[in-house]
N, C-alpha and C positions, 0 to 999 in steps of 0.2 A: 551444550550450545547455549548461546546467548540470544537476547532479543534486543532489537535496535529500533528505536523510533526515528522516523524521518519526516521532516516537514520539507515539502517541495513547493517552491513558489513559482507561480506562473505569472508572466507579465499580464497586466490588465488589458483586456480586449485582444488577447493574443489569437492570431488567425492560425488555428490548427486544423490541417485538412481532415476530413471525415475518415480517410483511410487510416491515418496515423491514430486516431481515437479508437478505430475498430482493432487495430493491430495491438494497442495498449490493452483493451479488453481482454483479447485472446491471451496476451502475455500474463496478464494478472490471473486469469483462470488457471493457466498452467502452473504458476508458482504457487498458487493456493492448493492446487491438487498434489503437488510435490510436498506440501507442508513447509515451504519456505516463506510464504506470505501469510502472516496471522491475521492481518486486518488491513483494510484499504478504504479511505474515505475521500471524497472530493467535496470542498466547500461549495455551498449554493451559488457563490459569485464566481466559481471556477477559477479562483485565484490561488488556491492551495490544495495540495493533495497530502494526506497524512497517511502513513502506513507503517506497519511493524514487521519487521524481517527477522526470521530466525536464521542465524549463522554462527560459525565458529569464532569469527572476529570482524572488527569493523571494516577490514579490507575486503573480506567475502561479501559482507552485506552491502557495501558501497558498490561492488562489482554487479549485484543483482539490480540496483538502482540504474547504474550506467547502462545496462542492457535494456531499460525501459524504452519503447518506441518513442515516447515523448520527451526523453532525456534532452534532446537538444533544445527544447522549448523552455527548460527550467532556468529561471533567473537566479535561483539560490536553493541550495541543498544544505540542510542541517541534519546532523546525525547525533543521536543521544543514546547511549548504552542505558538499558533499563535494568534496574535491580530486580524488579519483580513485574510480572505481566500475567494476568489471568483473564481468561475469556469466560463469559458468562453466557450460556446457550439459552435463547429464548424457548422455553418449553411450554407445551399446553398443560393446563391444570388436569388433575386426574378426573377421569369420567366417573359420575356418580350414577349408579343403577337405580335410584330412587324416582 
């Protein structure tokens, strides 16, 4: 499987219904639990979404993006095949018994 980086643009001051945002959150959680969505970030200004999708090819990866409840609000979708992607988990330091 390959990893694909997506940059999804939202228009400035987009009026997105709260129900669509909630549906998006649920969809993201489902894709993450299936191991299809490796990361998902929203810019502070809410004008970009960045995510990494695991799929067999770009067509399959783009299909996951097309299924996003917010897809109709995206003004631009850019996809890039990644050569390498590694996630670093934030872990707690070892506990000292001293």
